[in-house]
N, C-alpha and C positions, 0 to 999 in steps of 0.2 A: 289426421296422421295417412289414412287410407289415401287423399288427396295429395299431400304433400311425397308420399312417394314415385307416386306415377307423374309428379310436376319437375321432382328434383333432379333427375336425367334432362327434361328440359331446359332447366336456369341453366344446367352444367354446359348444354350446348351455346346457351344463348351468350354465357359468359366468356366462352373458348373462343369464337366465332371472331375471326378477323374483317371485322365491321369495314374497313376500311379497302379491303379487296373484294368485299361480298360481289359487288356488281361487276367486275371481272373476272370473275369466276362461274357466276350465272350466266353472263353473255359469251363466253368462250365455247368453240364451236362442240366442244365434246361433249359439255354440259347441257346444250341445247340437244344438240344430238339422242342423247343420252334421255333427257327430258318428252322428247316428241316420242319416243320408242318406249317408251313407258307407261304414256297415255294410248298409244296403241294398241300393244300388246294387253294393258290393262281392260281396256274395254271391249276387247274383243274376248279375252277370256269369262269375265261376266256375261257378255252374250252369249257365250259355249256353255257357259254354266246354267242361265235361264233355259236355255233350249234342250238342255237333257237333262236339267232339274226335276222342273216344272212338272213334264210327266213322271217323273218317276214317284216325286213328291204327293201327286194325287191317286196313284199306287199303295204308297203305302200307308195313305190315311184313308182310304176307302174301302182297299179291297184287305177281304182275308186271305191269305196265303201259306202255305209252310213254307217256314223257313223265311219269314218277315221280319224278325228279330234279326237273323243274323246279315238279311241283306241290309236293314239301318245300322246293323254295327260296321260293316262294310264302309258304307257310307261316309259315317263320323270315323272313320278310321285315319282319312288326311290331318284331320283336327291334332289328334295325338303322335301321328308319324312324323318322325323327325324329316325335314323337309329333304337333308341331304341323302336321307332313304329314299324318297320319294321320287330324286332323280335319278338314284341309280337305277329305283324300280322301273323305269322308264325309258333308260335303258336297254336294261334286260327285256322288257317287252317290243319296243319301237325303235332302238336302236339299231345300225346298220346289222348287227350279227344277232339283234334281240327275237323273240320269238316270233313275232308280228313283221317287224322290221326287217330282217332277212328275206321276206318272201314278200315284201312290197318294193325290195330294192330291185331281188330276181324278176319280178312280173312286170311294175312299173320304171324302174329305174327310179325309185321314190325315195329320195334319205333325207328323214326328217328331223337329225341331230345336226347343232351348231347351224340352226337358221331361226328366222322370226316366228315361223309355227311352232317350233320345237319350244321356244319362248309362252309363247301363247296355252302351247299343251299344259306345260308345266305350272305354271300360274294357276291357269284352271283348274289342273286336280289337288292345287291344296286349298282352293277357296270355293269348290264345290260343295263342302257339305253347310256353308252356311246360306246356301239359295235352298236348297231342299230341308235344313229343318228349319229354317224361318214360313219357307210354305207349308210344310206339312203342317207346324204350330196352326198356322191359319186356317188353312181347311178343318182342322179339327175345333177351332173356334167359333166356327159358321154355324149359323142356326140352322140346322135340317129342315125347318118346318117353313122356312121361306123358299128353298128350292124345292119342297113337297107343293107350297102351295103353287110357285112358277108352272111347274109338272100338272097338277090337275088342272091349270089352265089352258091348257094344252100346246106351253112350252115345250119345243123341240129341244133334243140334249145337247146342239150347237148352239141353240139360242138360248139358251137356260145357263149353257157354260158362261158366254159374251157376254146377257145382261146383266148375269146376276151372279154369280159364282165369280169371276175376275174382279167385277168391280168391287166388289168383297174382299177378296183378297190384294185386293192391289197396296195398301200401307204392307203387310209382309213381303210383298215382289219387293215394291223397293226397299225395303230395309232389307233384304236379303240379296238385291242385288249390289246395293250400295256397300253393305258388309264384305261382299267377294269381291267387288271392284278397290277399295281399299287395299284388302287384305292379298291380291294379286300385285298391285301396285308397290305392295312393299316388299313382295316375295324374294329371295336373294339363294339359295340353297340349291332346292331343285330345280331352277334355272341355271345355277351355273354349273350343276352335276348334266344336266338335259341339251343345255344350248349352248354352253360357254359363254364367255366372255369376251365378244367379239365387238369390234366399236361399232356402230352404225347398222349393224345387223340384230344381237342379240345383249348389247350392253345397255341392260336397263339404268335407271336412276340409283338404285342399293347396289349392283354392282360397279357403278361408275364411283359413288360413294367409299366402296369397299380401295377400287383401282388408285385412289385419289388418297386414300390414306396412308398408304404406304409409303410413298412422297411428301406430302406436304398434310398431315394429320388435322392440324388447324384450319385449313383450307375445305378440307372433307365434313366438318362441322355445316360450312353454309348449306354446302348441298341436300347433307342430312337433316339440316331446318327445312329448305324448300320443299323436300318430301313429307316432312310434319304439318306444313302449312296447310300444302293441299289436300293431303288425305284429312286432316281438321274441319278445313274449309266446307267439303262436301258434306261430312257430318254435322257440323254443324248446320246448314242448309237443309240438311233432312232431319232436322230433330225430332220433331212432331210426326215422320211418317214412322222414325226409329224408335218412340215413346209410346206409339198406337198399340193398344192391347188386342 
């Protein structure tokens, strides 16, 4: 029953898709541009999540400090926060009149809203917890005796991290990166609120699906299926890493 609950909407997409027009829809300039931009934005978002998330995961897993529970809760918040609210929060912080955005505009003439960078930030925010949670769980599962043995043998902290900790953490890093990428690829609400829906600049594939659904609902199912297929292909390709305890 659980599998049917997930599969039924996908079957509905397959049944509703106008297959005779599928090639034309997928090969249109707007679809190809949105697809390219989605890959670019989601890839950069996943890279940003890894850059910021791995050090934070190490601190949460290895360091005891006052407020650690609060920080962990703050990190998880984007998972339960409505994406539209995340977009509004980004506008309040980094918009042209936002808390930090106003200063960036005055000092550097830098405006983030309605740019590809804004789309990257929006998607990175909502996918960030997936990297931190996966990496923190992996760090907690590593046998501390392995790191202690390497340390006793004279391994430096950097050598220990590079040759012992990171290889052991590899499956969790891959899982977190893949899930963050897939989540960023499908993000809609935060991107729409903070980056807008500008073709060639901020219109990712989910936004293209929404726009097409207003004029051609059945044609939009083709783009939706393309989005599902890409996400599913990545998850299947990484299934062994995702399922590694």
